[in-house]
C-alpha positions, 0 to 999 in steps of 0.5 A: 650692631650699634654695639659692634660698630662702636667697638670696631670704631674705638678698636675695642673689640675683643681680639677673638670676635673681631677675628670671627667678624672681621676676617670672612669679609676680608678686612683688617682692624686698621681698615674697619675703624674708620668705616665703622665710625662713619657708618655708626654716625650716619646711622645715629643721624638717620636713626629712622631708616635704620630698620632691623625687625621681624617681617611681622613687626614690619607688616604691622607698620605697614598696616598701621599706615593703611589701616583704613583700607581694612576697616581700622583706625591707625591706632587699632590694637594687637592681640596674640591670642584670638580663642576668647573672641572665637569662643565669644562669636560661637556662643553667639552664633549658637544662641542665634539658631533658635531664631535664624534658619540658615544658622541653625541649618549650618549647626544641624549639618555639623551635627549630621557629620559630628554623629553619622560621618565621624561616629562621634557621640559627645553629649556636648560638642561645642568644644570640638566645634571651637577647636576646630574652628580655631584650627581652621582659623589658625590654618587660613591665616597661615596660608592665607588661602580661601577653603573650598568646599566639596560638591558632596553632601552629608545626606548622600554619604549616609545615604551610601553608607546605608546602601553598603551595610545593606549590601554587606548583610546580603553578601553574609547571607550569600557567602559559600562554605569555605569562607575565611573564618577570620573574615566571617568574624570581623564580618559578624562583629562589624554588622552587630556594631553598626546598624545605621552608619559606620566609621570607615576606619571600622571596615575589615582590611579583608574589603581591600582585597580584589577577590572573596576571601576563601579558604583554597579550593573553595568557590564563590558564585558569580552573584556573590562575586558581582556583590563583593565587587560592588562593595569593594567599588562603593567602598573606595568611591565612598572613601574618597567622596568622605575625604573630600566632604568631611570638612564641609559643615566645619568650613560653613560653620568656620565662615558663619563665625569668621563673619561675627569675628570680623564684625566683633574686631572691627567694633573693638578696633583689634588685629590678632597677630596671627592675622597680620600678614593675611590681612596685608595680603589682601591689600595688595591682592585686591589692588587697594594700595600701589608700592608708590602709596605704601611708601608714602604711608610708611614715611620711608622708602626701602631700597635694600633688603636683607632678610635673615633665616629665609628657611622660615619665611612663608609664602604669604610673608614673601608675598606681601614683601615680593612688590616692594622688592621687585621695585627696590631691585628695578631701581638699583636696590638690593636683595640679600637673603640668607638662611640653612635649609636643614634648619627649617622648623617653622613648616607648621607655621607656613615656613617653606624651604623651597622658597629658596629656590623659587625666588632665585628663579623668579628674580634671575634677570637681576643678576642672581648670585649664590653662595654657599658658606662652607666654613663654620665660624661659631662651633668647635671641631667636635660639633661640626663633625658630629652634624657632618655625620648626621646629615650625610645623605647615607645616613639620612637614607639610613634612618628613613629605612629603619623608620619605614621598617619600624613603622611597618612592624607596628602598623602597616597602615600608618608607614610612609613610603619614600620613593626616589624623588623623595629622596632626590628632594632631600639630598637637595635640601641637605646638599651643602650641609657639610661645613669645614672646621676653624683651625683654632677651634678644636675640642667640643663634646657631643653625647646622646643617651637613648632612654628606653622605659615602659611609660612617661613616669619612669621615663622622666625618672631617669631624665631627672636622675641623670640630668642632676647627675650630668649638672653635678659633674658640669659643676665642677668645671663651670659655673651655673651661668655657664649651663643651658638646657634646651627643651623641646616645648614650654611643658618640659621647661616647667618640669625641669624648673621644678626639678632643679628648684627641688634640688636647691640648684639656681635656675632662671627660665619663664617660670622662675621669671613669672612673678606669679610662679616666683617662689619668692612672691609665692612665699609673700602670697602665703604670709598675706593669705594667713594674716588675713585668716590665721586659721589657714594652716596650709598658708601658714605651713607653707610660708614658715617652711619657706626660704624667707622665714627660715633666713630671717629667723636663723632656724634650720629648715629641717627643724621646721619641717619636723615641727610641722610634720609631727602635728600631721596626726593631730591635724587629722584628728582635731577639727579645730586644730590650728598650727599656728597655736602650737607654733607660738607656744614654741616659737613665740619670741621668734615669731613676735621678732620676725613680725616687728622686724618684716613690718618694720622694713 
């Protein structure tokens, strides 16, 4: 921000950037220059009021001023990963089970659930407990809502399942001639496999029918029809009860772990990044603090709020800002929020696109103004036209219809049906996705390739081959520094980085910027490992085949490669055979010169 203000003030801004920044707001460079100078001067003289930060960082500052109200000191530490703490607290809870009855009962309830409701049979369920506890911790912090236990008990469900099994056995004995053979076969298989309990998914689809599955002209007795109706009704009730109650033991266990976690983090004066907003929410919900006191503790008062990327704001984050923003609006301040509904990609973290309309409705009395940005000032024509066609309502409807057909053909149970109200919501979200092109923004290029492969290994081979070829083609017109590859997640980054490095293509990524993964650092580690233990064949071979040694000595990489691999059979056959010994016989002068130069520098 300061960079652009300075460039505008001195009229040194690139003409293209100047047009993109100034034209939308309707001012010339001559008009903007003195204004930018005054704004920049004001910012520098009042830099403590210049607050551009993430919502989480702002909440962190808020909590730092009110830390004593949540049982922490003003110097509390933020940690990003709660897994180690949760694992420790779970271990501590399990240790207490031998001496504390209430803890043992919680664990026993979980095991009943684990064995009888979920039909899990791991001999070491602690990892599953930890995974679910971690998941509940994340969900709890994302939405800030309490978990509500069901009134149904695990023992009640086990009893119901045993009764249903008894009724199904009675049904088998009473079935008339002419019953559907497929149903008869699935019934026999089910009863052979399940004697005490069963997983609801193992129940035959035939039980979803209202009537007994019979062949044409066959007829069931009133007693069989009554029993079928009873089983059908009890299965339906069981599904509902089990859906409500299956997480009861997990919730009880989670609350026990959470109690231990709170004690431990308070003692260590630690707060986790994921729980910032939830802890801040408690300050307002329980009236621990007023807006006036909050501003006092922040040592500032905020009158104007600008929230960017609003589509990714969670309701919990908004709740923590809401009272301050309301106070600002009521005293002549302002709220400006901007975002793009179709770019809402953080729903897994609580981002709620519906906040756009809910906030507008909530603050309706404050003269709310809405504006849709029709012009795209960033992208070229081909990109904009592609996005317009992709997010067109007709195309979205076609995509959903194709997806529903695909899911129905693959698995009828997994099918998701869209109704007209769903389509209406979809159209509302993408209503303003169509954009206009700037006159001087012609060009651009979009290409999509669908890869059809039998398995992941084959798919990766195809992707690698096409990616390397594409980069080679782009390299004829662009430098490597002008090429960016976007991936869905970090695992793909690791994979693609390794491919590019193997092809001797320079690449910068999280992996290459990490010291422990940097290839040069790894080569030095191999050298140090060898110097510490000269019989370490792997470390020595890895070092002399790397870039450092070949560049320092002038030896060809292929020559060293051929030398190392020519010794492979002898390495396999001779127990005390060392590559370094053979290397000294052939390259002693080169090695001595390298070592002298290396340690001298």
